[in-house]
MINUVO-748352 format. One record per residue (C-alpha): residue number from 1; residue in three letters; x, y, z. Coordinates in steps of 0.05 Angstrom, whole numbers, always signed. Layout:
N
   num   residu       xx       yy       zz
   NUM      Ala        X        Y        Z
...
END
This chain:
429
   num   residu       xx       yy       zz
     1      Met    +2628    +2045    +1567
     2      Thr    +2583    +2067    +1621
     3      Thr    +2511    +2050    +1627
     4      Leu    +2462    +2085    +1677
     5      Ile    +2397    +2054    +1701
     6      Thr    +2361    +2115    +1730
     7      Asn    +2299    +2125    +1773
     8      Gly    +2285    +2053    +1788
     9      His    +2263    +2019    +1852
    10      Ile    +2328    +1985    +1872
    11      Ile    +2317    +1920    +1913
    12      Asp    +2382    +1884    +1932
    13      Pro    +2369    +1840    +1993
    14      Ala    +2444    +1822    +1994
    15      Asn    +2459    +1894    +2014
    16      Gly    +2394    +1915    +2046
    17      Ile    +2374    +1964    +1996
    18      Asp    +2301    +1976    +1979
    19      Arg    +2294    +2046    +1951
    20      Val    +2292    +2088    +1890
    21      Gly    +2362    +2106    +1862
    22      Asp    +2409    +2101    +1806
    23      Val    +2454    +2047    +1784
    24      Tyr    +2520    +2055    +1747
    25      Ile    +2552    +2005    +1705
    26      Thr    +2622    +2007    +1677
    27      Asp    +2660    +1954    +1637
    28      Gly    +2609    +1900    +1655
    29      Lys    +2612    +1912    +1728
    30      Ile    +2572    +1948    +1781
    31      Ala    +2609    +2018    +1788
    32      Lys    +2560    +2053    +1837
    33      Ile    +2495    +2053    +1869
    34      Asp    +2471    +2127    +1880
    35      Leu    +2412    +2129    +1929
    36      Glu    +2421    +2202    +1942
    37      Gly    +2394    +2229    +1877
    38      Ser    +2455    +2276    +1872
    39      Ala    +2465    +2315    +1811
    40      Arg    +2503    +2282    +1758
    41      His    +2540    +2298    +1693
    42      Val    +2517    +2254    +1635
    43      Glu    +2575    +2233    +1590
    44      Lys    +2560    +2237    +1516
    45      Asp    +2579    +2162    +1509
    46      Glu    +2539    +2139    +1566
    47      Thr    +2474    +2096    +1554
    48      Ile    +2418    +2114    +1597
    49      Ile    +2358    +2063    +1617
    50      Asp    +2299    +2098    +1647
    51      Ala    +2271    +2051    +1699
    52      Thr    +2217    +2097    +1723
    53      Gly    +2160    +2054    +1750
    54      Leu    +2204    +1991    +1749
    55      Val    +2241    +1947    +1802
    56      Val    +2318    +1939    +1790
    57      Thr    +2341    +1875    +1821
    58      Pro    +2406    +1834    +1819
    59      Gly    +2399    +1784    +1759
    60      Leu    +2353    +1731    +1774
    61      Ile    +2381    +1660    +1787
    62      Asp    +2343    +1597    +1770
    63      Leu    +2379    +1538    +1805
    64      His    +2337    +1482    +1770
    65      Val    +2331    +1475    +1694
    66      His    +2344    +1425    +1642
    67      Phe    +2375    +1448    +1578
    68      Arg    +2382    +1378    +1549
    69      Glu    +2451    +1382    +1519
    70      Pro    +2491    +1342    +1507
    71      Gly    +2449    +1290    +1471
    72      Gln    +2376    +1314    +1470
    73      Ser    +2379    +1377    +1426
    74      Ala    +2316    +1365    +1394
    75      Lys    +2282    +1384    +1462
    76      Glu    +2327    +1444    +1479
    77      Thr    +2396    +1466    +1469
    78      Ile    +2440    +1511    +1510
    79      Ala    +2429    +1568    +1465
    80      Thr    +2353    +1565    +1462
    81      Gly    +2350    +1547    +1537
    82      Ala    +2390    +1612    +1552
    83      Lys    +2345    +1654    +1509
    84      Ala    +2285    +1628    +1544
    85      Ala    +2320    +1645    +1612
    86      Ala    +2335    +1715    +1590
    87      Ala    +2261    +1726    +1565
    88      Gly    +2240    +1701    +1637
    89      Gly    +2286    +1750    +1670
    90      Phe    +2342    +1707    +1689
    91      Thr    +2415    +1720    +1681
    92      Ser    +2439    +1657    +1712
    93      Val    +2416    +1586    +1708
    94      Val    +2440    +1522    +1741
    95      Cys    +2434    +1460    +1694
    96      Met    +2418    +1391    +1715
    97      Pro    +2463    +1333    +1696
    98      Asn    +2411    +1282    +1670
    99      Thr    +2431    +1291    +1596
   100      Ala    +2459    +1239    +1547
   101      Pro    +2512    +1224    +1568
   102      Ser    +2500    +1249    +1638
   103      Val    +2545    +1300    +1669
   104      Asp    +2587    +1248    +1707
   105      Ser    +2657    +1266    +1685
   106      Pro    +2702    +1330    +1679
   107      Ser    +2703    +1323    +1604
   108      Val    +2628    +1331    +1597
   109      Val    +2631    +1389    +1647
   110      Thr    +2682    +1423    +1605
   111      Trp    +2642    +1412    +1542
   112      Ile    +2582    +1444    +1572
   113      Leu    +2619    +1506    +1598
   114      Glu    +2653    +1514    +1530
   115      Lys    +2586    +1509    +1494
   116      Ala    +2555    +1558    +1541
   117      Lys    +2610    +1606    +1535
   118      Ala    +2604    +1604    +1458
   119      Glu    +2529    +1604    +1451
   120      Ala    +2492    +1624    +1516
   121      Cys    +2467    +1696    +1530
   122      Val    +2464    +1682    +1602
   123      Asn    +2511    +1651    +1656
   124      Val    +2503    +1573    +1654
   125      Phe    +2528    +1538    +1716
   126      Pro    +2531    +1460    +1710
   127      Thr    +2518    +1409    +1763
   128      Gly    +2551    +1342    +1766
   129      Ala    +2517    +1274    +1775
   130      Ile    +2528    +1241    +1842
   131      Thr    +2532    +1174    +1817
   132      Lys    +2561    +1148    +1751
   133      Gly    +2506    +1146    +1698
   134      Ile    +2457    +1172    +1750
   135      Ala    +2448    +1100    +1767
   136      Gly    +2452    +1108    +1841
   137      Glu    +2507    +1056    +1847
   138      Glu    +2576    +1080    +1842
   139      Leu    +2601    +1151    +1862
   140      Ala    +2621    +1196    +1805
   141      Pro    +2689    +1229    +1805
   142      Ile    +2667    +1288    +1848
   143      Gly    +2734    +1320    +1860
   144      Ser    +2753    +1323    +1787
   145      Met    +2685    +1350    +1767
   146      Arg    +2692    +1401    +1821
   147      Lys    +2757    +1423    +1791
   148      Ala    +2724    +1426    +1723
   149      Gly    +2670    +1475    +1746
   150      Ile    +2610    +1440    +1774
   151      Val    +2572    +1481    +1828
   152      Ala    +2534    +1427    +1859
   153      Leu    +2517    +1352    +1859
   154      Thr    +2450    +1318    +1838
   155      Asp    +2421    +1255    +1809
   156      Asp    +2358    +1298    +1790
   157      Gly    +2308    +1258    +1751
   158      His    +2332    +1202    +1794
   159      Cys    +2339    +1189    +1869
   160      Ile    +2391    +1150    +1904
   161      Gln    +2356    +1094    +1942
   162      Asn    +2413    +1068    +1983
   163      Pro    +2424    +1109    +2043
   164      Glu    +2494    +1085    +2052
   165      Ile    +2514    +1112    +1980
   166      Met    +2479    +1176    +1996
   167      Arg    +2518    +1182    +2060
   168      Arg    +2583    +1171    +2028
   169      Ala    +2567    +1220    +1973
   170      Leu    +2552    +1272    +2027
   171      Glu    +2618    +1260    +2060
   172      Tyr    +2654    +1271    +1997
   173      Ala    +2615    +1331    +1978
   174      Arg    +2635    +1365    +2043
   175      Met    +2706    +1356    +2026
   176      Phe    +2695    +1398    +1964
   177      Asn    +2647    +1448    +1993
   178      Leu    +2590    +1425    +1950
   179      Thr    +2518    +1426    +1964
   180      Val    +2480    +1363    +1947
   181      Met    +2410    +1372    +1912
   182      Asp    +2364    +1314    +1916
   183      His    +2304    +1294    +1875
   184      Cys    +2264    +1260    +1933
   185      Gln    +2228    +1196    +1909
   186      Asp    +2225    +1130    +1943
   187      Tyr    +2215    +1085    +1884
   188      Ala    +2184    +1026    +1924
   189      Leu    +2126    +1073    +1947
   190      Val    +2118    +1109    +1883
   191      Gly    +2119    +1046    +1839
   192      Lys    +2090    +1063    +1774
   193      Gly    +2049    +1124    +1795
   194      Val    +2036    +1178    +1746
   195      Met    +1994    +1226    +1787
   196      His    +1978    +1239    +1858
   197      Glu    +1950    +1183    +1896
   198      Gly    +1875    +1204    +1918
   199      Tyr    +1809    +1219    +1893
   200      Trp    +1827    +1239    +1822
   201      Ser    +1874    +1182    +1810
   202      Thr    +1816    +1135    +1827
   203      Val    +1764    +1169    +1784
   204      Leu    +1813    +1173    +1725
   205      Gly    +1839    +1103    +1730
   206      Leu    +1912    +1122    +1730
   207      Pro    +1966    +1095    +1775
   208      Gly    +1973    +1135    +1841
   209      Trp    +2037    +1169    +1866
   210      Pro    +2031    +1175    +1946
   211      Ala    +2059    +1239    +1978
   212      Leu    +2095    +1191    +2026
   213      Gly    +2139    +1175    +1968
   214      Glu    +2168    +1244    +1974
   215      Glu    +2168    +1254    +2048
   216      Ile    +2203    +1190    +2069
   217      Ile    +2266    +1213    +2028
   218      Val    +2258    +1287    +2056
   219      Ser    +2259    +1254    +2126
   220      Arg    +2320    +1211    +2106
   221      Asn    +2359    +1271    +2079
   222      Ala    +2345    +1312    +2142
   223      Gln    +2377    +1257    +2184
   224      Leu    +2436    +1248    +2133
   225      Ala    +2450    +1324    +2131
   226      Glu    +2447    +1326    +2209
   227      Leu    +2495    +1267    +2211
   228      Thr    +2549    +1288    +2160
   229      Gly    +2540    +1366    +2164
   230      Thr    +2534    +1371    +2089
   231      Ala    +2480    +1416    +2059
   232      Ile    +2425    +1382    +2026
   233      His    +2377    +1418    +1983
   234      Cys    +2306    +1384    +1968
   235      Gln    +2283    +1399    +1898
   236      His    +2212    +1414    +1873
   237      Leu    +2177    +1397    +1937
   238      Ser    +2103    +1383    +1925
   239      Ser    +2076    +1355    +1993
   240      Gly    +2053    +1393    +2050
   241      Gly    +2084    +1338    +2092
   242      Ser    +2150    +1353    +2068
   243      Val    +2146    +1425    +2087
   244      Arg    +2129    +1400    +2159
   245      Ile    +2193    +1355    +2161
   246      Leu    +2236    +1410    +2131
   247      Arg    +2211    +1461    +2183
   248      Glu    +2225    +1414    +2240
   249      Ala    +2297    +1401    +2215
   250      Arg    +2315    +1473    +2201
   251      Ser    +2290    +1494    +2270
   252      Arg    +2345    +1451    +2299
   253      Gly    +2398    +1478    +2255
   254      Val    +2401    +1419    +2205
   255      Pro    +2436    +1445    +2139
   256      Ile    +2376    +1425    +2093
   257      Ser    +2337    +1470    +2050
   258      Gly    +2280    +1463    +1998
   259      Glu    +2250    +1494    +1937
   260      Ile    +2182    +1498    +1904
   261      Cys    +2163    +1507    +1830
   262      Pro    +2102    +1548    +1803
   263      His    +2061    +1491    +1776
   264      His    +2060    +1459    +1847
   265      Ile    +2022    +1521    +1873
   266      Ala    +1982    +1538    +1811
   267      Leu    +1953    +1472    +1795
   268      Thr    +1921    +1415    +1832
   269      Asp    +1912    +1340    +1808
   270      Glu    +1843    +1358    +1787
   271      Ser    +1874    +1392    +1728
   272      Ile    +1889    +1321    +1701
   273      Arg    +1815    +1306    +1692
   274      Thr    +1823    +1319    +1616
   275      Tyr    +1882    +1273    +1610
   276      Asp    +1924    +1329    +1579
   277      Thr    +1998    +1306    +1584
   278      Asn    +2020    +1378    +1595
   279      Phe    +1997    +1370    +1664
   280      Lys    +2042    +1308    +1678
   281      Met    +2102    +1324    +1719
   282      Asn    +2151    +1295    +1772
   283      Pro    +2136    +1301    +1829
   284      Pro    +2060    +1305    +1810
   285      Leu    +2010    +1357    +1820
   286      Arg    +1976    +1348    +1888
   287      Thr    +1915    +1375    +1930
   288      Gln    +1896    +1445    +1948
   289      Arg    +1913    +1426    +2021
   290      Asp    +1984    +1415    +1998
   291      Ile    +1984    +1482    +1957
   292      Asp    +1964    +1516    +2022
   293      Leu    +2020    +1486    +2064
   294      Leu    +2071    +1497    +2011
   295      Ile    +2054    +1571    +2009
   296      Glu    +2057    +1574    +2084
   297      Gly    +2125    +1546    +2078
   298      Val    +2145    +1602    +2032
   299      Ala    +2108    +1654    +2079
   300      Asp    +2146    +1630    +2143
   301      Gly    +2214    +1619    +2111
   302      Thr    +2217    +1546    +2111
   303      Ile    +2222    +1545    +2037
   304      Thr    +2279    +1590    +2015
   305      Val    +2285    +1582    +1938
   306      Leu    +2241    +1590    +1880
   307      Ala    +2257    +1551    +1816
   308      Ser    +2225    +1528    +1751
   309      Asp    +2247    +1456    +1739
   310      His    +2241    +1476    +1665
   311      Ala    +2237    +1410    +1630
   312      Pro    +2224    +1414    +1553
   313      His    +2198    +1356    +1513
   314      Cys    +2184    +1349    +1439
   315      Ser    +2113    +1355    +1420
   316      Tyr    +2109    +1281    +1393
   317      Glu    +2132    +1258    +1459
   318      Lys    +2074    +1287    +1497
   319      Glu    +2022    +1268    +1443
   320      Val    +2012    +1197    +1470
   321      Glu    +1970    +1164    +1530
   322      Phe    +1980    +1198    +1594
   323      Asp    +2016    +1141    +1632
   324      Gln    +2066    +1136    +1572
   325      Ala    +2080    +1212    +1565
   326      Pro    +2149    +1236    +1597
   327      Phe    +2143    +1281    +1660
   328      Gly    +2157    +1356    +1657
   329      Ile    +2138    +1425    +1630
   330      Leu    +2168    +1488    +1609
   331      Gly    +2181    +1540    +1663
   332      Leu    +2232    +1591    +1650
   333      Glu    +2188    +1642    +1614
   334      Thr    +2128    +1638    +1664
   335      Glu    +2154    +1628    +1731
   336      Val    +2164    +1699    +1748
   337      Gly    +2095    +1717    +1728
   338      Leu    +2063    +1659    +1764
   339      Phe    +2099    +1665    +1827
   340      Leu    +2086    +1742    +1830
   341      Asp    +2014    +1732    +1812
   342      Ile    +2003    +1678    +1865
   343      Leu    +2049    +1689    +1919
   344      Met    +2048    +1766    +1921
   345      His    +1985    +1792    +1890
   346      Lys    +1935    +1738    +1908
   347      Lys    +1959    +1703    +1971
   348      Lys    +2000    +1762    +1995
   349      Ala    +2048    +1709    +2024
   350      Ile    +2111    +1747    +2016
   351      Ser    +2137    +1818    +2001
   352      Leu    +2170    +1840    +1933
   353      Ala    +2237    +1841    +1970
   354      Arg    +2229    +1771    +1997
   355      Phe    +2210    +1750    +1926
   356      Val    +2274    +1779    +1899
   357      Ala    +2314    +1747    +1955
   358      Met    +2288    +1679    +1936
   359      Phe    +2312    +1688    +1867
   360      Thr    +2381    +1720    +1880
   361      Ile    +2418    +1718    +1946
   362      Glu    +2387    +1654    +1971
   363      Pro    +2406    +1610    +1912
   364      Ala    +2473    +1647    +1908
   365      Arg    +2490    +1631    +1982
   366      Leu    +2467    +1560    +1978
   367      Leu    +2513    +1542    +1917
   368      Gly    +2568    +1595    +1933
   369      Leu    +2556    +1633    +1866
   370      Asp    +2587    +1704    +1857
   371      Arg    +2519    +1728    +1836
   372      Gly    +2455    +1754    +1864
   373      Thr    +2481    +1821    +1887
   374      Leu    +2488    +1892    +1864
   375      Ser    +2552    +1903    +1905
   376      Val    +2601    +1951    +1876
   377      Gly    +2652    +1909    +1833
   378      Ala    +2601    +1853    +1821
   379      Pro    +2580    +1828    +1753
   380      Ala    +2531    +1876    +1722
   381      Asp    +2477    +1823    +1720
   382      Ile    +2410    +1859    +1728
   383      Thr    +2335    +1846    +1719
   384      Leu    +2285    +1898    +1713
   385      Leu    +2214    +1879    +1737
   386      Asp    +2146    +1908    +1728
   387      Pro    +2108    +1871    +1784
   388      Asp    +2040    +1900    +1761
   389      Arg    +2047    +1886    +1684
   390      Glu    +1990    +1847    +1658
   391      Trp    +2001    +1795    +1606
   392      Thr    +1978    +1731    +1571
   393      Val    +2022    +1669    +1565
   394      Asp    +2030    +1650    +1489
   395      Lys    +2071    +1590    +1483
   396      Glu    +2081    +1603    +1407
   397      Gln    +2126    +1664    +1429
   398      Ser    +2168    +1622    +1471
   399      Phe    +2243    +1620    +1457
   400      Ser    +2246    +1546    +1480
   401      Arg    +2251    +1495    +1427
   402      Ser    +2190    +1458    +1459
   403      Arg    +2117    +1478    +1474
   404      Asn    +2098    +1433    +1533
   405      Thr    +2064    +1482    +1578
   406      Pro    +1998    +1479    +1614
   407      Phe    +1991    +1552    +1622
   408      Gln    +1973    +1571    +1552
   409      Gly    +1927    +1630    +1552
   410      Trp    +1934    +1644    +1627
   411      Gln    +1929    +1718    +1649
   412      Leu    +1985    +1734    +1693
   413      Lys    +2005    +1798    +1735
   414      Gly    +2078    +1814    +1740
   415      Arg    +2141    +1798    +1692
   416      Ala    +2212    +1816    +1676
   417      Val    +2216    +1871    +1622
   418      Arg    +2293    +1875    +1613
   419      Thr    +2351    +1825    +1627
   420      Ile    +2423    +1853    +1630
   421      Val    +2480    +1806    +1630
   422      Gly    +2553    +1834    +1642
   423      Gly    +2525    +1904    +1628
   424      Glu    +2493    +1882    +1564
   425      Thr    +2420    +1879    +1550
   426      Val    +2408    +1807    +1526
   427      Trp    +2329    +1813    +1525
   428      Ser    +2277    +1867    +1533
   429      Ser    +2200    +1868    +1523
END
């Protein structure tokens, strides 16, 4: 079977392609990229997708999602999370290990991979916990989890406080060519904070969470990455100070990188003035100054990856007092629209080609994934984007099991319109 995607604006940063052309798919693989517009003969069994006016990219990758299985399927399952990913334009996702039980053994890794193979409509890549039970005390069996199929290590949702344990984890990770992704949070500084420490935490009477609680761990990670030579990826950065630390370290060639999530550039801590728990996230929403510095970090290349931190929760869990509610919001189906709307249309911080790179070749290189490219012979994972399509967020139309989003009713510009995995359309608008 052959599929032809014709007349689309192809953007493939991995191969330096940024022009109108045709993409041929045969047996689930990229067969040919035709940029010459040469005459072609259409076979009678050929499927044709007219991409006129659309952008054709390698399948988008989100390297920070929570699918909640095993153990928390009331919030999300691998199947429902995968559908939400497809509806957001993502062909591949990297799942965090803070499930119940946590992903700290090869048996759990195998269970996730088999479940994903049977039920997921997109590629699901599991990560493994750095420490047993994500307790930050004893290293998990890194080598056997790598053999079972993990693509990175992280204790996401928690942060290893002991720098000696973190150092040893990095040394082991390097032996198995694994990137370590870190949730940067100093517990002693953060304490019982539930929102950014500043004017609004004082006005609202809520415990404050200082930006320094993130920045001090980013600084530690920069020093440990330099010492060990192991790549560290700082997850969901929220502080302008973190960007400054990251920029300085990267300028010296330290193997450290960072990501931002859409909510940290779309919302400020003032949003919490209504005590709506859908605005409660970890790390918390910060100030407009932080937003400006995060966007500056994207524009100058300090921040290399965009991600969602998709964190579904049951409605009843969020329907409690603000300081009692769990952290986290949905993200997979809104992040492309939010990032395009803010970074490209409003702030003009990055080009469309750079936007695509931050969702394709950058995460693929970071974790060593065989995705994020339209090279001949590569898996035919493809996303079709309409950067100018205007649409309204409606949480009731979400494919996720949960509904915890602060973006209900938002008007956005730009979204994915078709998601293709292995040559097969798994979602289209």
